PLY file of the C-alpha trace (Angstrom):
ply
format ascii 1.0
element vertex 503
property float x
property float y
property float z
element edge 502
property int vertex1
property int vertex2
end_header
-47.78 10.05 224.83
-51.46 9.56 224.07
-52.34 11.97 226.88
-49.96 14.57 225.44
-51.72 14.23 222.10
-55.05 14.87 223.79
-53.83 18.13 225.31
-52.23 19.27 222.05
-55.49 18.41 220.31
-57.29 20.49 222.95
-55.12 23.48 222.06
-55.71 23.01 218.31
-59.49 22.76 218.71
-59.55 25.92 220.83
-57.61 27.71 218.09
-60.03 26.44 215.42
-63.03 27.72 217.41
-61.40 31.12 218.02
-60.35 31.54 214.40
-63.82 30.54 213.19
-65.36 33.18 215.44
-62.93 35.77 214.04
-63.89 34.83 210.49
-67.62 35.02 211.27
-67.12 38.38 212.99
-65.34 39.76 209.94
-68.24 38.53 207.78
-70.83 40.12 210.07
-69.18 43.54 210.12
-68.66 43.51 206.36
-65.19 42.76 205.12
-63.53 45.25 202.78
-61.61 43.63 199.99
-64.13 40.94 199.17
-64.75 40.98 195.47
-65.77 37.40 194.99
-68.06 36.92 197.96
-71.14 38.69 199.21
-70.81 40.65 202.40
-72.63 40.03 205.69
-74.20 36.77 206.81
-75.36 36.20 203.22
-71.86 34.74 202.82
-73.08 31.61 204.61
-74.50 30.47 201.28
-70.96 29.67 200.14
-69.64 26.16 200.79
-66.18 27.60 201.39
-67.65 29.54 204.32
-70.12 26.90 205.56
-67.45 24.18 205.62
-65.26 26.25 207.93
-68.17 27.21 210.17
-69.10 23.52 210.35
-65.50 22.70 211.26
-65.61 25.33 214.01
-68.88 23.93 215.39
-67.44 20.40 215.39
-64.34 21.67 217.23
-66.57 23.39 219.79
-68.60 20.22 220.42
-65.30 18.28 220.67
-64.24 20.66 223.46
-67.51 20.04 225.31
-66.97 16.27 225.06
-63.37 16.70 226.24
-64.35 18.55 229.42
-67.16 16.05 230.04
-64.52 13.30 229.68
-66.47 11.58 226.93
-65.29 10.21 223.59
-66.27 12.37 220.63
-67.55 10.47 217.53
-64.61 10.61 215.12
-66.93 10.52 212.09
-67.83 14.16 212.67
-64.16 15.11 212.76
-63.63 13.29 209.46
-66.66 15.07 207.94
-65.35 18.45 209.08
-61.75 18.01 207.99
-62.71 16.57 204.59
-65.07 19.53 204.08
-62.40 22.15 204.81
-59.93 20.01 202.89
-62.07 20.18 199.75
-62.48 23.93 200.33
-58.71 24.35 200.53
-58.17 22.33 197.35
-61.01 24.04 195.40
-59.65 27.49 196.18
-55.98 26.61 195.62
-56.49 24.49 192.50
-59.55 26.09 190.83
-60.80 29.46 192.09
-57.43 31.16 192.71
-56.02 30.28 189.25
-59.39 30.99 187.54
-59.92 34.35 189.29
-56.33 35.56 189.92
-57.40 39.18 190.60
-59.74 38.35 193.47
-59.04 38.59 197.19
-59.19 34.86 197.82
-56.52 34.96 200.53
-57.30 38.32 202.11
-59.63 39.48 204.90
-62.06 36.78 206.04
-61.03 34.69 203.01
-57.58 34.25 204.55
-59.16 32.63 207.61
-61.60 30.38 205.74
-59.60 29.56 202.62
-56.23 28.96 204.25
-55.67 29.27 208.01
-58.46 27.08 209.43
-57.93 24.25 206.91
-54.18 24.27 207.63
-54.88 23.89 211.35
-57.72 21.36 211.13
-55.96 18.98 208.73
-52.82 18.22 210.81
-54.91 18.13 214.01
-57.00 15.33 212.56
-54.23 13.37 210.85
-51.79 13.33 213.76
-53.85 13.81 216.91
-57.06 11.82 216.37
-56.15 8.41 217.87
-59.31 7.28 219.65
-60.05 4.46 217.21
-59.22 3.06 213.80
-61.59 4.94 211.56
-64.04 2.61 209.75
-64.01 2.94 205.96
-67.77 3.53 205.87
-67.17 6.91 207.51
-65.63 8.17 204.27
-69.01 7.74 202.52
-70.73 9.62 205.33
-68.16 12.42 205.00
-68.94 12.83 201.31
-72.55 13.57 202.28
-71.47 17.12 203.23
-70.96 18.20 199.60
-73.80 15.95 198.45
-76.35 17.71 200.67
-74.94 21.16 199.83
-74.91 20.43 196.10
-78.48 19.14 196.09
-79.62 22.27 197.90
-77.66 24.40 195.41
-79.30 22.75 192.38
-82.81 22.62 193.90
-82.62 26.35 194.68
-81.73 27.05 191.03
-84.52 24.80 189.74
-87.08 26.54 191.96
-85.88 30.15 191.71
-83.94 30.14 188.44
-80.33 31.10 187.81
-80.95 34.86 188.03
-78.64 37.68 187.01
-75.56 38.98 188.80
-75.37 40.13 191.57
-78.55 38.22 192.48
-77.59 35.00 190.73
-78.33 31.70 192.44
-75.40 30.12 190.57
-72.82 32.09 192.58
-70.05 29.61 191.74
-70.81 29.82 188.02
-71.05 26.03 187.63
-73.88 26.37 185.11
-71.99 28.71 182.80
-71.58 25.74 180.47
-75.13 24.38 180.88
-76.90 22.03 183.28
-75.09 18.97 181.95
-71.63 20.28 182.72
-72.89 21.81 185.96
-74.20 18.43 187.12
-70.87 16.81 186.22
-69.02 19.44 188.24
-71.35 18.73 191.18
-70.73 14.97 190.89
-66.98 15.52 190.59
-67.03 17.68 193.72
-68.80 14.95 195.72
-66.29 12.36 194.45
-63.45 14.74 195.35
-64.92 15.09 198.84
-65.00 11.30 199.14
-61.42 11.06 197.89
-60.27 13.69 200.42
-62.04 11.77 203.20
-60.28 8.55 202.11
-56.95 10.38 202.05
-57.47 11.84 205.53
-58.45 8.43 206.91
-55.46 6.71 205.30
-53.02 9.36 206.53
-54.46 9.14 210.05
-54.02 5.36 210.16
-50.53 5.48 208.65
-49.20 8.37 210.72
-50.38 6.92 214.02
-48.07 3.93 213.45
-45.04 6.24 213.37
-43.19 8.14 216.14
-45.35 11.08 217.19
-42.91 14.00 217.62
-41.01 13.88 214.29
-44.20 13.12 212.36
-46.08 16.00 213.97
-43.27 18.49 213.36
-42.78 17.25 209.80
-46.48 17.56 209.00
-46.65 21.09 210.40
-43.70 22.06 208.19
-45.29 20.49 205.09
-48.68 22.10 205.73
-47.08 25.48 206.41
-45.08 25.22 203.19
-48.28 24.33 201.32
-49.98 27.40 202.78
-47.04 29.61 201.84
-47.08 28.35 198.25
-50.88 28.71 198.06
-50.98 32.26 199.40
-51.35 34.67 196.49
-52.03 38.21 197.67
-53.09 40.69 195.02
-50.57 43.16 193.67
-50.93 46.28 195.81
-48.65 48.68 193.93
-49.11 50.84 190.87
-46.52 49.60 188.39
-44.98 50.43 185.03
-45.73 54.15 185.29
-44.87 55.78 181.96
-45.27 59.40 180.88
-47.25 59.69 177.64
-47.27 63.46 177.13
-47.06 66.49 179.36
-49.04 65.51 182.48
-50.56 62.33 181.01
-49.36 58.96 182.31
-50.21 55.30 182.06
-49.69 52.58 184.66
-50.71 49.02 185.44
-52.31 47.47 188.50
-52.98 43.72 188.67
-52.06 43.60 184.99
-54.74 46.16 184.04
-53.68 49.37 182.30
-54.95 52.76 183.49
-54.42 56.27 182.17
-54.19 59.18 184.61
-53.69 62.94 184.31
-51.89 64.90 187.04
-52.48 68.62 187.62
-50.10 69.96 190.26
-49.64 73.16 192.24
-46.18 74.76 192.36
-45.42 72.75 195.49
-46.79 69.21 195.78
-45.02 68.36 199.04
-47.73 68.31 201.72
-50.51 69.23 199.27
-54.02 67.73 199.55
-54.85 65.14 196.88
-58.09 64.82 194.90
-58.80 61.77 192.74
-61.37 62.47 190.01
-63.45 59.45 188.91
-65.35 59.64 185.61
-68.72 58.18 184.69
-69.44 54.91 182.89
-68.10 54.85 179.34
-65.99 57.97 179.84
-62.29 58.46 180.62
-60.00 60.84 182.47
-59.53 63.17 179.49
-63.27 63.58 178.83
-64.07 64.12 182.51
-61.31 66.71 182.86
-62.48 68.69 179.83
-66.10 68.52 181.04
-65.80 69.65 184.68
-62.47 71.54 184.76
-62.18 71.03 188.50
-58.40 71.34 188.42
-58.49 74.99 187.30
-59.52 76.36 190.70
-58.24 73.44 192.78
-54.61 73.78 191.70
-54.68 77.50 192.48
-55.77 76.61 196.01
-52.85 74.20 196.43
-54.52 70.88 195.58
-52.93 68.12 193.52
-55.65 66.78 191.21
-55.48 63.41 189.47
-58.05 62.38 186.88
-58.01 58.58 186.68
-59.38 56.31 183.95
-61.08 53.11 185.07
-60.98 49.91 183.06
-63.15 47.50 181.13
-64.38 44.48 183.08
-64.16 40.93 181.68
-67.69 40.39 182.99
-69.15 43.43 181.19
-70.20 42.48 177.66
-70.37 46.15 176.59
-66.59 46.52 177.12
-67.23 50.04 178.41
-64.70 51.66 180.73
-65.91 52.10 184.28
-65.44 51.38 187.97
-66.24 48.31 190.05
-68.70 50.10 192.31
-70.52 46.91 193.29
-73.48 47.53 190.98
-72.68 44.59 188.72
-70.26 41.70 188.56
-66.64 42.71 188.10
-63.32 41.16 189.06
-61.49 44.51 188.83
-59.97 45.43 192.19
-60.66 49.14 191.93
-60.75 49.85 195.67
-57.24 48.45 195.98
-56.14 50.23 192.80
-57.26 53.66 194.01
-55.62 53.08 197.39
-52.45 52.14 195.52
-52.75 55.33 193.44
-52.84 57.37 196.66
-49.71 55.61 197.88
-47.98 56.22 194.55
-48.79 59.94 194.72
-47.49 60.04 198.29
-44.23 58.31 197.33
-43.71 60.24 194.11
-44.99 63.71 194.98
-45.18 63.80 198.77
-48.88 64.63 199.02
-50.49 64.86 202.47
-52.01 61.41 203.12
-54.27 62.85 205.83
-56.00 65.04 203.22
-56.95 62.68 200.43
-60.32 63.10 198.69
-62.25 61.47 195.86
-64.78 63.14 193.58
-66.93 61.08 191.25
-69.72 61.53 188.75
-72.32 58.83 188.00
-70.47 55.47 188.00
-67.49 57.29 189.50
-69.81 58.61 192.22
-71.11 55.07 192.83
-67.45 54.15 193.33
-67.06 56.98 195.84
-69.76 55.42 198.01
-67.88 52.14 197.91
-64.66 53.92 198.89
-66.50 55.55 201.79
-67.42 52.12 203.16
-64.27 50.20 202.27
-61.39 52.71 202.25
-62.15 55.17 205.06
-58.57 54.83 206.32
-57.30 56.18 202.99
-59.82 58.93 202.17
-60.79 61.80 204.45
-63.94 62.54 202.44
-65.65 61.74 199.15
-67.95 63.73 196.88
-70.70 61.97 194.95
-72.30 63.87 192.06
-75.34 61.97 190.74
-74.27 58.91 192.66
-75.90 56.11 194.63
-74.78 53.22 196.80
-75.15 49.73 195.34
-77.10 47.02 197.13
-73.97 44.90 197.67
-72.09 47.77 199.34
-75.18 48.69 201.40
-75.52 45.15 202.74
-71.89 44.98 203.87
-71.50 48.56 205.12
-69.76 48.99 208.51
-71.74 50.23 211.51
-69.30 53.11 212.03
-67.94 55.02 209.05
-65.36 57.67 209.88
-65.40 59.58 206.61
-66.95 62.76 205.25
-69.48 62.58 202.41
-70.86 65.31 200.14
-73.80 64.15 198.02
-75.26 66.13 195.11
-78.54 64.73 193.78
-80.84 66.00 191.04
-84.56 66.02 191.81
-85.33 64.45 188.41
-82.33 62.11 188.22
-84.02 58.87 187.16
-80.92 56.73 187.86
-80.81 57.45 191.59
-83.34 55.65 193.84
-85.17 58.24 195.96
-87.87 58.12 198.60
-88.99 61.59 197.52
-90.37 60.38 194.17
-91.05 56.75 195.09
-88.36 55.37 192.74
-86.66 53.60 195.67
-89.70 51.34 196.08
-88.94 49.63 192.77
-85.16 49.54 193.15
-83.01 46.90 194.79
-80.51 49.63 195.69
-81.16 51.80 198.76
-82.78 55.23 198.56
-80.23 58.02 198.55
-82.02 59.57 201.56
-81.43 56.35 203.53
-77.79 56.30 202.45
-77.25 59.85 203.69
-79.01 59.08 206.97
-76.61 56.16 207.36
-73.55 58.41 206.95
-74.97 60.90 209.45
-75.62 58.18 212.03
-72.37 56.29 211.35
-70.39 59.50 211.98
-72.45 60.53 215.00
-73.53 63.82 213.40
-76.52 66.13 213.73
-78.16 68.62 211.39
-76.44 71.97 211.96
-77.58 74.00 208.95
-80.37 73.89 206.38
-81.07 76.50 203.75
-82.35 77.03 200.23
-79.67 78.04 197.74
-79.16 78.62 194.01
-81.43 80.38 191.56
-84.83 81.23 193.02
-83.61 79.60 196.27
-85.17 76.25 195.26
-82.23 73.92 195.92
-82.06 72.35 199.37
-78.70 72.33 201.19
-78.20 70.47 204.46
-75.04 70.35 206.58
-74.41 67.80 209.34
-71.59 68.25 211.86
-70.42 66.69 215.12
-67.58 66.02 217.51
-65.83 63.62 215.10
-64.71 66.52 212.91
-66.27 64.89 209.85
-69.04 66.63 207.96
-71.84 65.38 205.72
-73.23 67.80 203.15
-76.32 67.01 201.12
-77.62 69.04 198.16
-80.93 68.27 196.45
-81.09 70.27 193.20
-84.51 71.45 192.07
-85.29 69.99 188.61
-81.74 68.58 188.48
-81.05 65.57 186.28
-78.25 63.00 185.88
-75.52 65.50 185.05
-72.76 67.62 186.56
-74.55 70.79 187.80
-74.23 73.73 185.43
-73.75 77.06 187.22
-75.67 78.89 184.53
-78.72 76.73 185.21
-78.51 76.12 188.96
-76.82 79.31 190.09
-74.34 77.18 192.04
-70.60 77.02 191.37
-70.30 73.33 192.25
-66.53 73.15 191.79
-66.04 75.94 194.31
-68.56 74.43 196.69
-66.65 71.12 196.61
-63.44 73.00 197.41
-65.23 74.76 200.25
-66.24 71.35 201.56
-62.66 70.05 201.37
-61.59 73.19 203.23
-63.38 71.79 206.30
-60.59 69.23 206.54
0 1
1 2
2 3
3 4
4 5
5 6
6 7
7 8
8 9
9 10
10 11
11 12
12 13
13 14
14 15
15 16
16 17
17 18
18 19
19 20
20 21
21 22
22 23
23 24
24 25
25 26
26 27
27 28
28 29
29 30
30 31
31 32
32 33
33 34
34 35
35 36
36 37
37 38
38 39
39 40
40 41
41 42
42 43
43 44
44 45
45 46
46 47
47 48
48 49
49 50
50 51
51 52
52 53
53 54
54 55
55 56
56 57
57 58
58 59
59 60
60 61
61 62
62 63
63 64
64 65
65 66
66 67
67 68
68 69
69 70
70 71
71 72
72 73
73 74
74 75
75 76
76 77
77 78
78 79
79 80
80 81
81 82
82 83
83 84
84 85
85 86
86 87
87 88
88 89
89 90
90 91
91 92
92 93
93 94
94 95
95 96
96 97
97 98
98 99
99 100
100 101
101 102
102 103
103 104
104 105
105 106
106 107
107 108
108 109
109 110
110 111
111 112
112 113
113 114
114 115
115 116
116 117
117 118
118 119
119 120
120 121
121 122
122 123
123 124
124 125
125 126
126 127
127 128
128 129
129 130
130 131
131 132
132 133
133 134
134 135
135 136
136 137
137 138
138 139
139 140
140 141
141 142
142 143
143 144
144 145
145 146
146 147
147 148
148 149
149 150
150 151
151 152
152 153
153 154
154 155
155 156
156 157
157 158
158 159
159 160
160 161
161 162
162 163
163 164
164 165
165 166
166 167
167 168
168 169
169 170
170 171
171 172
172 173
173 174
174 175
175 176
176 177
177 178
178 179
179 180
180 181
181 182
182 183
183 184
184 185
185 186
186 187
187 188
188 189
189 190
190 191
191 192
192 193
193 194
194 195
195 196
196 197
197 198
198 199
199 200
200 201
201 202
202 203
203 204
204 205
205 206
206 207
207 208
208 209
209 210
210 211
211 212
212 213
213 214
214 215
215 216
216 217
217 218
218 219
219 220
220 221
221 222
222 223
223 224
224 225
225 226
226 227
227 228
228 229
229 230
230 231
231 232
232 233
233 234
234 235
235 236
236 237
237 238
238 239
239 240
240 241
241 242
242 243
243 244
244 245
245 246
246 247
247 248
248 249
249 250
250 251
251 252
252 253
253 254
254 255
255 256
256 257
257 258
258 259
259 260
260 261
261 262
262 263
263 264
264 265
265 266
266 267
267 268
268 269
269 270
270 271
271 272
272 273
273 274
274 275
275 276
276 277
277 278
278 279
279 280
280 281
281 282
282 283
283 284
284 285
285 286
286 287
287 288
288 289
289 290
290 291
291 292
292 293
293 294
294 295
295 296
296 297
297 298
298 299
299 300
300 301
301 302
302 303
303 304
304 305
305 306
306 307
307 308
308 309
309 310
310 311
311 312
312 313
313 314
314 315
315 316
316 317
317 318
318 319
319 320
320 321
321 322
322 323
323 324
324 325
325 326
326 327
327 328
328 329
329 330
330 331
331 332
332 333
333 334
334 335
335 336
336 337
337 338
338 339
339 340
340 341
341 342
342 343
343 344
344 345
345 346
346 347
347 348
348 349
349 350
350 351
351 352
352 353
353 354
354 355
355 356
356 357
357 358
358 359
359 360
360 361
361 362
362 363
363 364
364 365
365 366
366 367
367 368
368 369
369 370
370 371
371 372
372 373
373 374
374 375
375 376
376 377
377 378
378 379
379 380
380 381
381 382
382 383
383 384
384 385
385 386
386 387
387 388
388 389
389 390
390 391
391 392
392 393
393 394
394 395
395 396
396 397
397 398
398 399
399 400
400 401
401 402
402 403
403 404
404 405
405 406
406 407
407 408
408 409
409 410
410 411
411 412
412 413
413 414
414 415
415 416
416 417
417 418
418 419
419 420
420 421
421 422
422 423
423 424
424 425
425 426
426 427
427 428
428 429
429 430
430 431
431 432
432 433
433 434
434 435
435 436
436 437
437 438
438 439
439 440
440 441
441 442
442 443
443 444
444 445
445 446
446 447
447 448
448 449
449 450
450 451
451 452
452 453
453 454
454 455
455 456
456 457
457 458
458 459
459 460
460 461
461 462
462 463
463 464
464 465
465 466
466 467
467 468
468 469
469 470
470 471
471 472
472 473
473 474
474 475
475 476
476 477
477 478
478 479
479 480
480 481
481 482
482 483
483 484
484 485
485 486
486 487
487 488
488 489
489 490
490 491
491 492
492 493
493 494
494 495
495 496
496 497
497 498
498 499
499 500
500 501
501 502
C-alpha cells in the first residue's frame, strides 16, 4: 500500500508542477480579468503567487528525488503546503469577502487561489508517509511568511508606501497605520504556524487510518470546500428598467448604470456601438455633446451611450471607467462585455460587429478593452485617449482588434514622444502604443496623407492580411476635446463610421 501511495503522490506532484506552469504562463502573457493583481511577472511580488510558485518548485524537486530514488526532506513539503494553505485561507476568509467584486477565482487567480492549494493539501496529508514529522518543522514552515513579511515591511521603510498603482503596500495592511499593519503581519506568521501544525497533525492522524476511504473522503471534503469558496463575479446585466423613452437603468455586480439606446428600424443583425463618456460625465451629456447616433442610426447601427460608475477608491466620487489609470474595484471590462451580451439577447445585434468609442477616460477604457476584450470587440475608437501603465505592462503579444486613435497635438493629458511629454510620464507614449497595435496585428503602413483645414492634420492608415486596420490621426493644434468640424475641417463622426465600414 505504501508503494501505491508513492505512485499516487507522483501523479499529484506532476499535476502541481503542470498547473503551476500554466499559472505562470497566464501571468507572463498578461491575464485579462485581473483587477486586484498587477499583470506580468510583477505579480511575483504577491505572496499568494509566490507561495504557489514555491509549491510548484518543491513538487518539481520532489519529482527529481523520486526518479533518483532518494528520500525528499519532508520539511520542504510542509513549508510549501502550509504556504499555499495560508494563501487559500487568506483569500477565502479575508480578500474574497473584503473585495467581493474582484476576480479572485478567475484566470490565473483560479489556479493560484484555489486549484493548486486544493491539490497540494490532500497530497501532503494523505500521501506523505516517509517519516513522522518532527514538531520543530512547524516553526521552520512559519519562516515562509516571516521572511516575506520582513521583506514587505523593509521595502516600505526604504521606498515609502507610495500611491496607487505604484504603492508598495499592495495588500493595504498599512491602511490603519504601522501599528495595525505590524499586528496583521504578526498574525499572518502565527496563522502560518498554526496551518503548519494543523497539516502535521492531520498527516500523523490520517496515516493511522485505512488509506482508501480516508483518501476518498478527504478529496470529497476538499472539493466541497473549493466549491463553497468559489465565487465568480456576476457576468450578467440585471434589473434592466426603462426610465423614459430610450433611457434605461441596470445593475452589474450590484452597481447601477444608466444607458441610452438609439436604434435603427431593424436591430436584428445590426452593428453595435458602445459610447463611453469622459471622467465626470455621463451618457446623457456625452450624447448631447457628440451626437454620434444621428448619422450612425441612419446607417443601420445600434448605438448605446453607457454611464460608468463611481469607484469606492476614488475620493472625488466622480463617475468614470476603470481604465487601469488608478485603483478601482469596478469590473468595467466585464460589465461592458455583459452589456454586449444583453444587447445581443434583447435586440439581436451582430456580435461580430461590435465597436466601442470613447472620449478621454472613456478612450482610456477603449485601450483596455482592446487588450482585454478583443474577442468581444471588433474595433475601438479612442478620442483623446491613452493606454495606462498597468494595461501596457500586461498587454498581450498579439492583439487581434482594430484601433482608431485621434490625438490632439497640444493635448497635455496624453503622453507623446513628439513633444517630450512621454519622458516625464509613467504611461507609455501614444506613438509607442500605436506602434504596438500595428505590430500586434501584423500590419504595415498603407496610406499617409495630410487632411483637414490647410492640410495640417496627419492621417495614417495601417492594413494587412488579418483584415484589421489601425487608423491614426494627429490633429494640428488639437487639444483634449472631441474634434470640432468647424475648427479642424474634419467630420469626425463620419470618419469613425467610415472606419467601422471596413468591418
